[in-house]
C-alpha positions as CSV (number, residue, x, y, z in Angstrom):
1,A,101.3,93.8,136.5
2,S,98.3,93.4,138.7
3,Q,94.9,95.0,137.8
4,P,94.6,98.5,139.2
5,G,91.5,99.2,141.2
6,P,89.3,102.2,140.8
7,E,91.1,104.1,143.6
8,D,94.5,103.6,141.9
9,F,93.7,105.8,139.0
10,A,93.6,108.9,141.2
11,A,97.1,108.1,142.4
12,V,98.5,107.6,138.9
13,K,96.9,110.8,137.7
14,A,98.6,112.6,140.6
15,R,101.9,111.3,139.3
16,G,101.3,112.8,135.8
17,V,99.7,109.9,133.9
18,R,97.3,111.2,131.3
19,T,96.5,108.1,129.2
20,V,95.7,104.5,130.2
21,I,96.1,101.7,127.6
22,N,94.3,98.6,128.6
23,L,95.5,95.3,126.9
24,R,93.0,93.1,128.8
25,R,89.8,91.7,127.3
26,D,86.5,93.0,128.7
27,S,85.8,89.5,130.2
28,E,88.8,90.0,132.4
29,L,87.4,93.2,133.9
30,R,84.5,92.2,136.0
31,D,84.8,94.1,139.2
32,F,84.3,97.7,137.9
33,D,84.1,99.8,134.8
34,E,87.7,100.7,134.1
35,K,86.9,103.0,131.3
36,Q,84.5,105.0,133.5
37,A,87.0,105.1,136.4
38,V,89.8,106.4,134.1
39,E,87.7,109.0,132.3
40,A,86.2,110.1,135.7
41,Q,89.8,111.2,136.5
42,G,90.1,113.2,133.3
43,M,92.5,110.7,131.7
44,T,92.2,109.2,128.2
45,Y,91.3,105.5,128.1
46,I,92.3,103.3,125.1
47,S,91.3,99.6,124.8
48,L,93.6,97.3,122.8
49,P,92.5,93.8,124.0
50,V,95.0,91.0,123.5
51,G,94.0,87.5,124.8
52,S,97.0,85.4,123.8
53,P,100.5,85.8,122.4
54,A,99.2,84.9,119.0
55,E,97.0,88.0,119.1
56,M,100.0,90.2,119.7
57,T,100.3,91.0,116.0
58,D,102.2,93.7,114.2
59,E,98.9,95.5,113.7
60,V,98.2,95.6,117.4
61,L,101.7,96.7,118.2
62,D,101.6,99.4,115.5
63,R,98.3,100.7,116.9
64,A,99.7,100.7,120.4
65,R,102.7,102.7,119.2
66,A,100.5,105.1,117.3
67,E,98.3,105.6,120.4
68,L,101.3,106.2,122.6
69,K,102.8,108.7,120.2
70,A,99.5,110.6,120.0
71,A,98.7,110.4,123.7
72,P,98.8,113.6,125.8
73,R,102.0,114.2,127.5
74,P,102.6,115.8,130.9
């Protein structure tokens, strides 16, 4: 998917999204502070950076599943 812009987070919040999980590395997010934009909308921001297929380990997937399971629901 393409990178959402700061204005996009208000739209997803309006649709009931309460948690954003970012899989991109910090070096890929140069245009704005995504964490700040998400938290400014009152949503939870979780960073799980994955830079290559080799980094998509069971540990990363297990953490992503745990974060999703614990995330606030609409």
